[in-house]
PDB file of N, CA, C and O in Angstrom, chain B, residues numbered from 101:
ATOM      1  N   UNK B 101     -12.310 -28.706 -31.682  1.00  0.00           N
ATOM      2  CA  UNK B 101     -10.996 -28.496 -30.806  1.00  0.00           C
ATOM      3  C   UNK B 101      -9.706 -28.071 -31.116  1.00  0.00           C
ATOM      4  O   UNK B 101      -9.258 -27.107 -30.494  1.00  0.00           O
ATOM      5  N   UNK B 102      -8.824 -28.784 -32.223  1.00  0.00           N
ATOM      6  CA  UNK B 102      -7.858 -28.387 -32.416  1.00  0.00           C
ATOM      7  C   UNK B 102      -7.584 -27.084 -32.862  1.00  0.00           C
ATOM      8  O   UNK B 102      -6.599 -26.373 -32.664  1.00  0.00           O
ATOM      9  N   UNK B 103      -8.573 -26.894 -33.471  1.00  0.00           N
ATOM     10  CA  UNK B 103      -8.383 -25.268 -34.298  1.00  0.00           C
ATOM     11  C   UNK B 103      -8.554 -24.228 -33.246  1.00  0.00           C
ATOM     12  O   UNK B 103      -8.421 -23.032 -33.502  1.00  0.00           O
ATOM     13  N   UNK B 104      -8.894 -24.752 -31.879  1.00  0.00           N
ATOM     14  CA  UNK B 104      -9.452 -23.617 -30.830  1.00  0.00           C
ATOM     15  C   UNK B 104      -7.800 -23.363 -30.425  1.00  0.00           C
ATOM     16  O   UNK B 104      -7.366 -22.215 -30.521  1.00  0.00           O
ATOM     17  N   UNK B 105      -6.787 -24.597 -29.916  1.00  0.00           N
ATOM     18  CA  UNK B 105      -5.829 -24.577 -29.151  1.00  0.00           C
ATOM     19  C   UNK B 105      -4.755 -23.700 -29.537  1.00  0.00           C
ATOM     20  O   UNK B 105      -3.975 -23.362 -28.647  1.00  0.00           O
ATOM     21  N   UNK B 106      -4.538 -23.182 -30.951  1.00  0.00           N
ATOM     22  CA  UNK B 106      -3.142 -22.391 -31.022  1.00  0.00           C
ATOM     23  C   UNK B 106      -3.932 -21.007 -30.444  1.00  0.00           C
ATOM     24  O   UNK B 106      -3.247 -20.247 -29.760  1.00  0.00           O
ATOM     25  N   UNK B 107      -5.429 -20.633 -30.709  1.00  0.00           N
ATOM     26  CA  UNK B 107      -5.418 -19.178 -30.554  1.00  0.00           C
ATOM     27  C   UNK B 107      -5.723 -19.314 -29.030  1.00  0.00           C
ATOM     28  O   UNK B 107      -5.547 -18.258 -28.424  1.00  0.00           O
ATOM     29  N   UNK B 108      -6.149 -20.389 -28.252  1.00  0.00           N
ATOM     30  CA  UNK B 108      -6.131 -20.216 -26.324  1.00  0.00           C
ATOM     31  C   UNK B 108      -4.473 -20.121 -26.411  1.00  0.00           C
ATOM     32  O   UNK B 108      -4.122 -19.027 -25.968  1.00  0.00           O
ATOM     33  N   UNK B 109      -3.484 -20.830 -26.792  1.00  0.00           N
ATOM     34  CA  UNK B 109      -2.054 -20.262 -26.716  1.00  0.00           C
ATOM     35  C   UNK B 109      -1.711 -18.711 -26.648  1.00  0.00           C
ATOM     36  O   UNK B 109      -1.218 -17.893 -25.872  1.00  0.00           O
ATOM     37  N   UNK B 110      -2.381 -18.809 -28.186  1.00  0.00           N
ATOM     38  CA  UNK B 110      -1.956 -17.131 -28.603  1.00  0.00           C
ATOM     39  C   UNK B 110      -2.294 -16.273 -27.732  1.00  0.00           C
ATOM     40  O   UNK B 110      -1.822 -15.138 -27.798  1.00  0.00           O
ATOM     41  N   UNK B 111      -3.163 -16.623 -26.751  1.00  0.00           N
ATOM     42  CA  UNK B 111      -4.029 -15.360 -26.047  1.00  0.00           C
ATOM     43  C   UNK B 111      -3.255 -15.542 -24.729  1.00  0.00           C
ATOM     44  O   UNK B 111      -3.058 -14.448 -24.201  1.00  0.00           O
ATOM     45  N   UNK B 112      -2.595 -16.903 -23.810  1.00  0.00           N
ATOM     46  CA  UNK B 112      -2.285 -17.345 -23.132  1.00  0.00           C
ATOM     47  C   UNK B 112      -0.841 -16.204 -23.579  1.00  0.00           C
ATOM     48  O   UNK B 112      -0.650 -15.054 -23.183  1.00  0.00           O
ATOM     49  N   UNK B 113      -0.324 -16.719 -24.159  1.00  0.00           N
ATOM     50  CA  UNK B 113       1.360 -16.301 -24.145  1.00  0.00           C
ATOM     51  C   UNK B 113       1.020 -14.490 -24.282  1.00  0.00           C
ATOM     52  O   UNK B 113       1.550 -13.772 -23.434  1.00  0.00           O
ATOM     53  N   UNK B 114       0.114 -13.824 -25.392  1.00  0.00           N
ATOM     54  CA  UNK B 114      -0.188 -12.349 -25.107  1.00  0.00           C
ATOM     55  C   UNK B 114      -0.517 -11.599 -24.386  1.00  0.00           C
ATOM     56  O   UNK B 114      -0.230 -10.402 -24.377  1.00  0.00           O
ATOM     57  N   UNK B 115      -1.473 -12.447 -23.333  1.00  0.00           N
ATOM     58  CA  UNK B 115      -1.749 -12.117 -21.702  1.00  0.00           C
ATOM     59  C   UNK B 115      -0.116 -11.988 -20.304  1.00  0.00           C
ATOM     60  O   UNK B 115       0.280 -11.079 -19.575  1.00  0.00           O
ATOM     61  N   UNK B 116       0.264 -13.156 -20.512  1.00  0.00           N
ATOM     62  CA  UNK B 116       1.931 -13.482 -20.008  1.00  0.00           C
ATOM     63  C   UNK B 116       3.493 -11.941 -20.444  1.00  0.00           C
ATOM     64  O   UNK B 116       4.347 -11.410 -19.734  1.00  0.00           O
ATOM     65  N   UNK B 117       3.116 -11.802 -21.891  1.00  0.00           N
ATOM     66  CA  UNK B 117       3.844 -10.458 -22.148  1.00  0.00           C
ATOM     67  C   UNK B 117       3.684  -9.846 -21.971  1.00  0.00           C
ATOM     68  O   UNK B 117       4.575  -9.003 -21.872  1.00  0.00           O
ATOM     69  N   UNK B 118       2.046  -9.454 -21.660  1.00  0.00           N
ATOM     70  CA  UNK B 118       1.697  -8.177 -21.128  1.00  0.00           C
ATOM     71  C   UNK B 118       1.844  -7.806 -19.846  1.00  0.00           C
ATOM     72  O   UNK B 118       2.105  -6.640 -19.549  1.00  0.00           O
ATOM     73  N   UNK B 119       1.645  -9.048 -18.690  1.00  0.00           N
ATOM     74  CA  UNK B 119       1.994  -8.656 -17.632  1.00  0.00           C
ATOM     75  C   UNK B 119       3.400  -9.103 -17.587  1.00  0.00           C
ATOM     76  O   UNK B 119       3.496  -9.784 -16.566  1.00  0.00           O
ATOM     77  N   UNK B 120       4.219  -9.067 -18.024  1.00  0.00           N
ATOM     78  CA  UNK B 120       5.637  -8.878 -17.846  1.00  0.00           C
ATOM     79  C   UNK B 120       6.241  -7.307 -18.261  1.00  0.00           C
ATOM     80  O   UNK B 120       7.071  -6.662 -17.620  1.00  0.00           O
ATOM     81  N   UNK B 121       5.449  -6.849 -19.729  1.00  0.00           N
ATOM     82  CA  UNK B 121       6.000  -5.998 -20.111  1.00  0.00           C
ATOM     83  C   UNK B 121       5.283  -4.467 -19.486  1.00  0.00           C
ATOM     84  O   UNK B 121       5.854  -3.377 -19.510  1.00  0.00           O
ATOM     85  N   UNK B 122       4.313  -4.657 -19.103  1.00  0.00           N
ATOM     86  CA  UNK B 122       3.621  -3.521 -18.313  1.00  0.00           C
ATOM     87  C   UNK B 122       4.456  -2.637 -17.368  1.00  0.00           C
ATOM     88  O   UNK B 122       4.543  -1.422 -17.547  1.00  0.00           O
ATOM     89  N   UNK B 123       5.140  -3.355 -16.239  1.00  0.00           N
ATOM     90  CA  UNK B 123       6.049  -2.122 -15.251  1.00  0.00           C
ATOM     91  C   UNK B 123       7.336  -1.623 -15.971  1.00  0.00           C
ATOM     92  O   UNK B 123       8.005  -0.711 -15.484  1.00  0.00           O
ATOM     93  N   UNK B 124       7.669  -2.230 -17.129  1.00  0.00           N
ATOM     94  CA  UNK B 124       8.280  -1.363 -18.237  1.00  0.00           C
ATOM     95  C   UNK B 124       8.018  -0.595 -19.057  1.00  0.00           C
ATOM     96  O   UNK B 124       8.832   0.036 -19.731  1.00  0.00           O
ATOM     97  N   UNK B 125       6.650  -0.528 -19.127  1.00  0.00           N
ATOM     98  CA  UNK B 125       6.159   0.389 -20.356  1.00  0.00           C
ATOM     99  C   UNK B 125       5.751   1.787 -19.316  1.00  0.00           C
ATOM    100  O   UNK B 125       5.652   2.984 -19.588  1.00  0.00           O
ATOM    101  N   UNK B 126       5.666   1.425 -18.700  1.00  0.00           N
ATOM    102  CA  UNK B 126       5.029   2.088 -17.065  1.00  0.00           C
ATOM    103  C   UNK B 126       6.208   3.176 -16.812  1.00  0.00           C
ATOM    104  O   UNK B 126       5.969   4.384 -16.841  1.00  0.00           O
ATOM    105  N   UNK B 127       7.396   2.690 -16.582  1.00  0.00           N
ATOM    106  CA  UNK B 127       8.642   2.872 -16.376  1.00  0.00           C
ATOM    107  C   UNK B 127       9.002   4.061 -17.364  1.00  0.00           C
ATOM    108  O   UNK B 127       9.318   5.199 -17.018  1.00  0.00           O
ATOM    109  N   UNK B 128       8.889   3.556 -18.726  1.00  0.00           N
ATOM    110  CA  UNK B 128       9.113   4.685 -19.719  1.00  0.00           C
ATOM    111  C   UNK B 128       8.583   5.792 -19.852  1.00  0.00           C
ATOM    112  O   UNK B 128       9.047   6.906 -20.094  1.00  0.00           O
ATOM    113  N   UNK B 129       7.030   5.216 -19.585  1.00  0.00           N
ATOM    114  CA  UNK B 129       5.760   6.805 -19.903  1.00  0.00           C
ATOM    115  C   UNK B 129       6.253   7.580 -18.938  1.00  0.00           C
ATOM    116  O   UNK B 129       6.895   8.607 -19.158  1.00  0.00           O
ATOM    117  N   UNK B 130       5.827   6.883 -17.193  1.00  0.00           N
ATOM    118  CA  UNK B 130       5.973   7.573 -16.608  1.00  0.00           C
ATOM    119  C   UNK B 130       7.095   8.500 -16.026  1.00  0.00           C
ATOM    120  O   UNK B 130       7.088   9.619 -15.513  1.00  0.00           O
ATOM    121  N   UNK B 131       8.480   7.172 -16.444  1.00  0.00           N
ATOM    122  CA  UNK B 131       9.829   7.870 -15.252  1.00  0.00           C
ATOM    123  C   UNK B 131       9.751   7.115 -14.259  1.00  0.00           C
ATOM    124  O   UNK B 131       8.859   6.390 -13.819  1.00  0.00           O
ATOM    125  N   UNK B 132      10.800   7.360 -13.940  1.00  0.00           N
ATOM    126  CA  UNK B 132      11.274   6.436 -12.820  1.00  0.00           C
ATOM    127  C   UNK B 132      11.901   7.382 -11.469  1.00  0.00           C
ATOM    128  O   UNK B 132      13.068   7.520 -11.101  1.00  0.00           O
ATOM    129  N   UNK B 133      11.026   7.777 -11.086  1.00  0.00           N
ATOM    130  CA  UNK B 133      11.215   9.079 -10.100  1.00  0.00           C
ATOM    131  C   UNK B 133      12.125   8.512  -8.939  1.00  0.00           C
ATOM    132  O   UNK B 133      13.303   8.740  -8.663  1.00  0.00           O
ATOM    133  N   UNK B 134      11.149   7.671  -8.336  1.00  0.00           N
ATOM    134  CA  UNK B 134      11.550   6.916  -6.839  1.00  0.00           C
ATOM    135  C   UNK B 134      12.008   7.795  -5.899  1.00  0.00           C
ATOM    136  O   UNK B 134      12.966   7.484  -5.190  1.00  0.00           O
ATOM    137  N   UNK B 135      11.347   9.063  -5.771  1.00  0.00           N
ATOM    138  CA  UNK B 135      12.303  10.149  -5.355  1.00  0.00           C
ATOM    139  C   UNK B 135      10.841   9.944  -4.119  1.00  0.00           C
ATOM    140  O   UNK B 135       9.682   9.749  -4.484  1.00  0.00           O
ATOM    141  N   UNK B 136      11.347  10.064  -2.496  1.00  0.00           N
ATOM    142  CA  UNK B 136      10.073  10.094  -1.334  1.00  0.00           C
ATOM    143  C   UNK B 136      10.206  11.428  -1.114  1.00  0.00           C
ATOM    144  O   UNK B 136      11.226  12.116  -1.162  1.00  0.00           O
ATOM    145  N   UNK B 137       8.688  11.838  -0.782  1.00  0.00           N
ATOM    146  CA  UNK B 137       8.238  12.796  -0.576  1.00  0.00           C
ATOM    147  C   UNK B 137       9.026  13.648   0.895  1.00  0.00           C
ATOM    148  O   UNK B 137       9.488  12.830   1.691  1.00  0.00           O
ATOM    149  N   UNK B 138       9.172  14.808   1.218  1.00  0.00           N
ATOM    150  CA  UNK B 138       9.099  14.919   2.103  1.00  0.00           C
ATOM    151  C   UNK B 138       8.372  15.198   3.360  1.00  0.00           C
ATOM    152  O   UNK B 138       7.229  15.605   3.150  1.00  0.00           O
ATOM    153  N   UNK B 139       8.765  15.078   4.842  1.00  0.00           N
ATOM    154  CA  UNK B 139       7.327  15.077   5.397  1.00  0.00           C
ATOM    155  C   UNK B 139       7.384  16.568   6.271  1.00  0.00           C
ATOM    156  O   UNK B 139       8.198  17.369   6.731  1.00  0.00           O
ATOM    157  N   UNK B 140       5.517  16.265   6.117  1.00  0.00           N
ATOM    158  CA  UNK B 140       5.713  18.111   6.327  1.00  0.00           C
ATOM    159  C   UNK B 140       5.481  17.956   8.301  1.00  0.00           C
ATOM    160  O   UNK B 140       5.135  16.941   8.905  1.00  0.00           O
ATOM    161  N   UNK B 141       5.716  18.915   8.714  1.00  0.00           N
ATOM    162  CA  UNK B 141       5.570  19.172  10.119  1.00  0.00           C
ATOM    163  C   UNK B 141       3.898  19.021  10.414  1.00  0.00           C
ATOM    164  O   UNK B 141       2.837  19.252   9.835  1.00  0.00           O
ATOM    165  N   UNK B 142       4.256  18.620  11.364  1.00  0.00           N
ATOM    166  CA  UNK B 142       2.400  18.349  11.858  1.00  0.00           C
ATOM    167  C   UNK B 142       2.020  19.260  13.279  1.00  0.00           C
ATOM    168  O   UNK B 142       2.766  19.106  14.246  1.00  0.00           O
ATOM    169  N   UNK B 143       0.887  20.179  13.390  1.00  0.00           N
ATOM    170  CA  UNK B 143       0.284  20.736  13.851  1.00  0.00           C
ATOM    171  C   UNK B 143       0.053  20.152  15.362  1.00  0.00           C
ATOM    172  O   UNK B 143       0.612  19.142  15.790  1.00  0.00           O
ATOM    173  N   UNK B 144      -0.767  20.873  16.012  1.00  0.00           N
ATOM    174  CA  UNK B 144      -1.547  20.533  17.542  1.00  0.00           C
ATOM    175  C   UNK B 144      -2.318  19.221  16.972  1.00  0.00           C
ATOM    176  O   UNK B 144      -2.686  19.149  15.800  1.00  0.00           O
ATOM    177  N   UNK B 145      -2.524  18.182  17.938  1.00  0.00           N
ATOM    178  CA  UNK B 145      -3.739  17.637  17.909  1.00  0.00           C
ATOM    179  C   UNK B 145      -5.154  18.594  17.938  1.00  0.00           C
ATOM    180  O   UNK B 145      -5.185  19.774  18.287  1.00  0.00           O
ATOM    181  N   UNK B 146      -6.371  17.740  17.459  1.00  0.00           N
ATOM    182  CA  UNK B 146      -7.796  18.541  18.063  1.00  0.00           C
ATOM    183  C   UNK B 146      -7.700  18.048  19.067  1.00  0.00           C
ATOM    184  O   UNK B 146      -6.797  17.328  19.491  1.00  0.00           O
ATOM    185  N   UNK B 147      -8.984  18.522  19.730  1.00  0.00           N
ATOM    186  CA  UNK B 147      -8.857  17.824  20.894  1.00  0.00           C
ATOM    187  C   UNK B 147      -9.449  16.307  21.065  1.00  0.00           C
ATOM    188  O   UNK B 147      -9.250  15.465  21.941  1.00  0.00           O
ATOM    189  N   UNK B 148     -10.321  16.289  19.790  1.00  0.00           N
ATOM    190  CA  UNK B 148     -11.443  14.877  19.937  1.00  0.00           C
ATOM    191  C   UNK B 148     -10.021  14.012  20.065  1.00  0.00           C
ATOM    192  O   UNK B 148     -10.000  12.934  20.659  1.00  0.00           O
ATOM    193  N   UNK B 149      -8.862  14.582  19.459  1.00  0.00           N
ATOM    194  CA  UNK B 149      -7.955  13.122  19.258  1.00  0.00           C
ATOM    195  C   UNK B 149      -7.363  13.012  20.656  1.00  0.00           C
ATOM    196  O   UNK B 149      -7.117  11.934  21.196  1.00  0.00           O
ATOM    197  N   UNK B 150      -7.140  14.266  21.229  1.00  0.00           N
ATOM    198  CA  UNK B 150      -6.023  14.374  22.350  1.00  0.00           C
ATOM    199  C   UNK B 150      -7.045  13.385  23.599  1.00  0.00           C
ATOM    200  O   UNK B 150      -6.464  12.642  24.390  1.00  0.00           O
ATOM    201  N   UNK B 151      -8.481  13.517  23.606  1.00  0.00           N
ATOM    202  CA  UNK B 151      -8.997  12.888  24.589  1.00  0.00           C
ATOM    203  C   UNK B 151      -9.121  10.874  23.949  1.00  0.00           C
ATOM    204  O   UNK B 151      -8.890   9.770  24.442  1.00  0.00           O
ATOM    205  N   UNK B 152      -9.636  11.450  22.578  1.00  0.00           N
ATOM    206  CA  UNK B 152      -9.384   9.626  22.617  1.00  0.00           C
ATOM    207  C   UNK B 152      -7.683   8.893  23.139  1.00  0.00           C
ATOM    208  O   UNK B 152      -7.553   7.781  23.651  1.00  0.00           O
ATOM    209  N   UNK B 153      -6.569   9.847  22.841  1.00  0.00           N
ATOM    210  CA  UNK B 153      -5.551   9.078  23.580  1.00  0.00           C
ATOM    211  C   UNK B 153      -5.184   8.770  24.493  1.00  0.00           C
ATOM    212  O   UNK B 153      -4.260   7.983  24.700  1.00  0.00           O
ATOM    213  N   UNK B 154      -6.316   9.740  25.791  1.00  0.00           N
ATOM    214  CA  UNK B 154      -6.022   9.630  27.124  1.00  0.00           C
ATOM    215  C   UNK B 154      -7.025   8.583  27.351  1.00  0.00           C
ATOM    216  O   UNK B 154      -7.053   8.212  28.525  1.00  0.00           O
ATOM    217  N   UNK B 155      -7.891   7.976  26.536  1.00  0.00           N
ATOM    218  CA  UNK B 155      -8.596   6.865  27.305  1.00  0.00           C
ATOM    219  C   UNK B 155      -8.102   6.263  27.113  1.00  0.00           C
ATOM    220  O   UNK B 155      -8.121   5.420  28.009  1.00  0.00           O
ATOM    221  N   UNK B 156      -6.913   5.791  25.648  1.00  0.00           N
ATOM    222  CA  UNK B 156      -6.234   4.683  25.424  1.00  0.00           C
ATOM    223  C   UNK B 156      -5.262   4.083  26.339  1.00  0.00           C
ATOM    224  O   UNK B 156      -4.899   2.943  26.627  1.00  0.00           O
ATOM    225  N   UNK B 157      -4.916   5.549  26.763  1.00  0.00           N
ATOM    226  CA  UNK B 157      -3.430   5.215  27.805  1.00  0.00           C
ATOM    227  C   UNK B 157      -4.262   4.739  29.266  1.00  0.00           C
ATOM    228  O   UNK B 157      -3.819   3.799  29.925  1.00  0.00           O
ATOM    229  N   UNK B 158      -5.404   5.426  29.658  1.00  0.00           N
ATOM    230  CA  UNK B 158      -5.923   4.796  30.712  1.00  0.00           C
ATOM    231  C   UNK B 158      -6.328   3.458  30.884  1.00  0.00           C
ATOM    232  O   UNK B 158      -6.341   2.729  31.875  1.00  0.00           O
ATOM    233  N   UNK B 159      -6.692   3.273  29.587  1.00  0.00           N
ATOM    234  CA  UNK B 159      -7.648   1.728  29.573  1.00  0.00           C
ATOM    235  C   UNK B 159      -6.501   0.825  28.957  1.00  0.00           C
ATOM    236  O   UNK B 159      -6.699  -0.380  28.806  1.00  0.00           O
ATOM    237  N   UNK B 160      -5.362   1.386  28.621  1.00  0.00           N
ATOM    238  CA  UNK B 160      -4.324   0.406  28.030  1.00  0.00           C
ATOM    239  C   UNK B 160      -3.600  -1.320  28.736  1.00  0.00           C
ATOM    240  O   UNK B 160      -3.304  -2.421  28.273  1.00  0.00           O
ATOM    241  N   UNK B 161      -3.589  -0.306  30.712  1.00  0.00           N
ATOM    242  CA  UNK B 161      -2.913  -1.543  31.145  1.00  0.00           C
ATOM    243  C   UNK B 161      -4.180  -2.814  31.265  1.00  0.00           C
ATOM    244  O   UNK B 161      -3.918  -4.016  31.322  1.00  0.00           O
ATOM    245  N   UNK B 162      -5.387  -2.307  31.282  1.00  0.00           N
ATOM    246  CA  UNK B 162      -5.898  -3.609  31.889  1.00  0.00           C
ATOM    247  C   UNK B 162      -6.721  -3.825  30.103  1.00  0.00           C
ATOM    248  O   UNK B 162      -7.806  -4.401  30.178  1.00  0.00           O
ATOM    249  N   UNK B 163      -6.432  -3.557  29.129  1.00  0.00           N
ATOM    250  CA  UNK B 163      -6.766  -4.263  27.954  1.00  0.00           C
ATOM    251  C   UNK B 163      -5.548  -5.213  27.722  1.00  0.00           C
ATOM    252  O   UNK B 163      -4.332  -5.064  27.841  1.00  0.00           O
ATOM    253  N   UNK B 164      -6.531  -6.480  27.259  1.00  0.00           N
ATOM    254  CA  UNK B 164      -5.722  -7.464  26.320  1.00  0.00           C
ATOM    255  C   UNK B 164      -6.071  -7.912  25.225  1.00  0.00           C
ATOM    256  O   UNK B 164      -7.188  -8.313  24.901  1.00  0.00           O
ATOM    257  N   UNK B 165      -4.611  -7.832  24.283  1.00  0.00           N
ATOM    258  CA  UNK B 165      -4.529  -8.049  23.375  1.00  0.00           C
ATOM    259  C   UNK B 165      -4.534  -9.482  22.971  1.00  0.00           C
ATOM    260  O   UNK B 165      -3.642 -10.159  23.483  1.00  0.00           O
ATOM    261  N   UNK B 166      -5.397 -10.119  22.113  1.00  0.00           N
ATOM    262  CA  UNK B 166      -5.352 -11.273  21.669  1.00  0.00           C
ATOM    263  C   UNK B 166      -5.102 -11.662  20.545  1.00  0.00           C
ATOM    264  O   UNK B 166      -5.922 -11.042  19.868  1.00  0.00           O
ATOM    265  N   UNK B 167      -4.462 -12.337  19.805  1.00  0.00           N
ATOM    266  CA  UNK B 167      -4.181 -12.570  18.307  1.00  0.00           C
ATOM    267  C   UNK B 167      -4.710 -14.415  18.048  1.00  0.00           C
ATOM    268  O   UNK B 167      -4.176 -15.360  18.629  1.00  0.00           O
ATOM    269  N   UNK B 168      -5.557 -14.497  17.304  1.00  0.00           N
ATOM    270  CA  UNK B 168      -5.652 -15.871  16.969  1.00  0.00           C
ATOM    271  C   UNK B 168      -4.901 -16.108  15.356  1.00  0.00           C
ATOM    272  O   UNK B 168      -4.871 -15.341  14.394  1.00  0.00           O
ATOM    273  N   UNK B 169      -4.485 -17.123  15.485  1.00  0.00           N
ATOM    274  CA  UNK B 169      -3.262 -17.699  14.451  1.00  0.00           C
ATOM    275  C   UNK B 169      -4.110 -18.902  13.572  1.00  0.00           C
ATOM    276  O   UNK B 169      -4.759 -19.797  14.113  1.00  0.00           O
ATOM    277  N   UNK B 170      -3.981 -18.751  12.328  1.00  0.00           N
ATOM    278  CA  UNK B 170      -4.394 -20.095  11.737  1.00  0.00           C
ATOM    279  C   UNK B 170      -3.321 -20.909  10.985  1.00  0.00           C
ATOM    280  O   UNK B 170      -2.529 -20.513  10.129  1.00  0.00           O
ATOM    281  N   UNK B 171      -3.464 -22.005  11.448  1.00  0.00           N
ATOM    282  CA  UNK B 171      -1.441 -22.723  10.559  1.00  0.00           C
ATOM    283  C   UNK B 171      -2.538 -23.405   9.156  1.00  0.00           C
ATOM    284  O   UNK B 171      -3.598 -24.025   9.241  1.00  0.00           O
ATOM    285  N   UNK B 172      -1.882 -23.047   8.143  1.00  0.00           N
ATOM    286  CA  UNK B 172      -2.501 -23.814   6.731  1.00  0.00           C
ATOM    287  C   UNK B 172      -1.357 -24.708   6.201  1.00  0.00           C
ATOM    288  O   UNK B 172      -0.279 -24.207   5.882  1.00  0.00           O
ATOM    289  N   UNK B 173      -1.559 -25.831   6.124  1.00  0.00           N
ATOM    290  CA  UNK B 173      -0.893 -26.914   5.518  1.00  0.00           C
ATOM    291  C   UNK B 173      -1.077 -27.111   3.561  1.00  0.00           C
ATOM    292  O   UNK B 173      -1.964 -27.815   3.080  1.00  0.00           O
ATOM    293  N   UNK B 174      -0.439 -26.629   3.024  1.00  0.00           N
ATOM    294  CA  UNK B 174      -0.307 -26.949   1.921  1.00  0.00           C
ATOM    295  C   UNK B 174      -0.251 -28.595   1.424  1.00  0.00           C
ATOM    296  O   UNK B 174       0.664 -29.313   1.826  1.00  0.00           O
ATOM    297  N   UNK B 175      -1.324 -29.122   0.508  1.00  0.00           N
ATOM    298  CA  UNK B 175      -1.244 -30.625   0.694  1.00  0.00           C
ATOM    299  C   UNK B 175       0.019 -30.989  -0.801  1.00  0.00           C
ATOM    300  O   UNK B 175       0.616 -32.049  -0.989  1.00  0.00           O
ATOM    301  N   UNK B 176       0.091 -29.797  -1.595  1.00  0.00           N
ATOM    302  CA  UNK B 176       0.506 -30.183  -2.251  1.00  0.00           C
ATOM    303  C   UNK B 176       1.941 -30.020  -2.398  1.00  0.00           C
ATOM    304  O   UNK B 176       2.616 -30.960  -2.818  1.00  0.00           O
ATOM    305  N   UNK B 177       2.509 -28.816  -2.063  1.00  0.00           N
ATOM    306  CA  UNK B 177       3.795 -28.622  -1.276  1.00  0.00           C
ATOM    307  C   UNK B 177       4.433 -29.204  -0.235  1.00  0.00           C
ATOM    308  O   UNK B 177       5.618 -29.538  -0.221  1.00  0.00           O
ATOM    309  N   UNK B 178       3.586 -29.332   0.702  1.00  0.00           N
ATOM    310  CA  UNK B 178       3.724 -29.842   2.095  1.00  0.00           C
ATOM    311  C   UNK B 178       4.229 -28.598   2.586  1.00  0.00           C
ATOM    312  O   UNK B 178       5.179 -28.803   3.342  1.00  0.00           O
ATOM    313  N   UNK B 179       4.007 -27.604   2.472  1.00  0.00           N
ATOM    314  CA  UNK B 179       4.318 -26.044   3.615  1.00  0.00           C
ATOM    315  C   UNK B 179       3.592 -26.021   4.119  1.00  0.00           C
ATOM    316  O   UNK B 179       2.523 -26.615   3.978  1.00  0.00           O
ATOM    317  N   UNK B 180       4.056 -25.054   5.175  1.00  0.00           N
ATOM    318  CA  UNK B 180       2.994 -24.872   6.877  1.00  0.00           C
ATOM    319  C   UNK B 180       3.471 -23.477   6.791  1.00  0.00           C
ATOM    320  O   UNK B 180       4.572 -22.931   6.868  1.00  0.00           O
ATOM    321  N   UNK B 181       2.020 -23.019   6.570  1.00  0.00           N
ATOM    322  CA  UNK B 181       2.070 -21.485   6.824  1.00  0.00           C
ATOM    323  C   UNK B 181       1.316 -20.880   8.066  1.00  0.00           C
ATOM    324  O   UNK B 181       0.622 -21.692   8.679  1.00  0.00           O
ATOM    325  N   UNK B 182       1.331 -19.974   8.398  1.00  0.00           N
ATOM    326  CA  UNK B 182       0.615 -19.276   9.904  1.00  0.00           C
ATOM    327  C   UNK B 182       0.081 -18.419   9.395  1.00  0.00           C
ATOM    328  O   UNK B 182       0.716 -17.649   8.675  1.00  0.00           O
ATOM    329  N   UNK B 183      -1.096 -18.292   9.577  1.00  0.00           N
ATOM    330  CA  UNK B 183      -2.164 -16.722   8.984  1.00  0.00           C
ATOM    331  C   UNK B 183      -3.029 -16.561  10.338  1.00  0.00           C
ATOM    332  O   UNK B 183      -3.489 -17.391  11.121  1.00  0.00           O
ATOM    333  N   UNK B 184      -3.064 -15.049  10.286  1.00  0.00           N
ATOM    334  CA  UNK B 184      -4.332 -14.175  11.327  1.00  0.00           C
ATOM    335  C   UNK B 184      -5.568 -14.838  10.900  1.00  0.00           C
ATOM    336  O   UNK B 184      -5.831 -15.167   9.744  1.00  0.00           O
ATOM    337  N   UNK B 185      -6.249 -14.992  11.860  1.00  0.00           N
ATOM    338  CA  UNK B 185      -7.907 -15.680  11.420  1.00  0.00           C
ATOM    339  C   UNK B 185      -8.511 -14.654  11.718  1.00  0.00           C
ATOM    340  O   UNK B 185      -9.734 -14.599  11.595  1.00  0.00           O
TER     341      UNK B 185
END
């Protein structure tokens, strides 16, 4: 078992280094453009899209939106968080 431990530690350190360096390597290879794309002007909606919007607008006053939330407690850290169920 002691012969395998240095190899396991080496693999773990190698994977951690790759995880850390991968975004840096990608930026060097592909560049860091970060430029937002221009927004293209959209034409008229299709007839079925317009009818779907009309159905929603007519039905929305009678619709009820229900959100169920689950409370999650982390027993080790004591953190309490809410998440959609």
